Steps between C-alpha positions, in 0.01 A plus 500: 500500500240667279257743675149371560171682487400321825759692698466874582710699244587793730863376562574393143772667298391714206604222260293240690201725505525557131520123449167453696327791321578354166288201597193727496371416153519127567343519844220728390425287187492169689292613801137605511414861453169475670349289774179318393248319709421275204615133551583494121770770562733242643508332159649807335710676757777398744392383840493770773752444775652728774824490312334664201413813700847506662645496151288784378598724800869420467487551128333835554779612730768376263337676200487828693869477580580456132265753367251264339192680639269358238560152620483611864154644431385177337614309815305742722185463282503129565562544867212748526269266302574221752520685828301822444582863544426495872779262584757683713796337323351574153443859614877534585601353160278740329658782687841373416418508126362857532828605659686344210275672250550840671690753278573759760479586865147644465373157383674331789327751732167383356585134569592609862167666532322177391700308757389752771140464388508118518657517847246753620235243407692207643804581718584127528584456133852392561609450127391848419662648815828340397471630143430850631825478714699377201365780286577763771856374523552502122380856490759600759245555780705295740367650830135422393601148396655443849192642667274275295714193574496574870117518484481183307719323757286631787208329326694186395817462716571149376553617138864404435495656154398837636774480767761417239381796286519730794851388568599558139368852505676576832823359342463723191493798733812386695294436816684179599356446850146534369574259214652254739188515716272434207702213374517343854115517491513308169705227670265474783233390236728295277795390720652259244505745207872482418478791261366731765776394747755598229315826433510592859867408508550737210327787682698431812817505297399836347436637842844375615662666198314829574650497855865579569750215493541349857183669624298303745184524292700399183627192671156407624360544147778284358430224755128517416584490125723194542226321699240568233727393209589183682136419565415559138754247374397257778154507359605485136835344442552650151366853561743734318399822672557334836856393417569837331395686815696265714814569295449867528446492881799272569724710267422804709548319840840376379604851390367667811546270800221546756545687824420227750464733796232705317319197378459356842293805598323531165310176436482142602588391144857592440721487192698182446870484566740514212537131459125440473462804259764348278325168482166662417672724241659181340164329500327798330777521235492122440123495456483812278770358281301177471179676412668724231687200349190278474277784373763592233513143383115487504504182703164345574364631823706821500317710241246687720724787609463852388766606254565830672556331835743251333686788343516676844637174661752470226625855556521444875712186451720689261564779743572241767753333278656831425525581871277801466 
């Protein structure tokens, strides 16, 4: 399925982002460059719709990813003409372009100072606060980024995106318990987000791997990981990452049978017995094989997977077949 300018491009592959950015000349030529109050303008320009401005923003982001900063600035100019310089979302996009244009750390520091000034005038400017956090993280100032995220969440505790970002930062630092807490907060806000269930399962699995085999905390983390992966595929029947994680967890359970005595004292959700683990393992293997096969054949309805995830699934299946 071809990428669309109506969908956020953040999760697109580099090739898909390039495909979108190459549409810039056509989109910019066919859409109005200015917004006029004259009724005659409708005779000479395309009609203004909400989709038009979504396209401009997503095109801007795709162009930045592929290095077409000239087209990105043209998209921004049209957004500024329509919504003005004081619009908070426009301010964040302007800051993003300044970050992209920065040639060194000193210029990034100047952008950071601009963010600080904007927030000193209006501390509730959420888009700018998020851009500031992203810039701090990209500059390696992780502790400041975490502090700023915590402050943002104190002000806006129902911001699932901010909780997810906090969890990702904690995970990058190897702080599994803190990352798990942050992702659990995300699920309180979006309980049916199958990708977050799988992500939480991945972090729980990492925590189990970091613990010693047979350790009580390791078995508890494995049990939680299994539960999260199972929930993710319950919510989305063809979710590759859910089945991939389920196969990893069940493989470990089958190799390291759980200590039942320790489990009874550890948590109310225990690991499954060997028979159940084998059935779950077979289910995950069968489904991953189906996804890889259909994707490889480019069958209709099976083309939306990420190529790297397909490659990882293919490798996992190969290792399983080899008995690794």
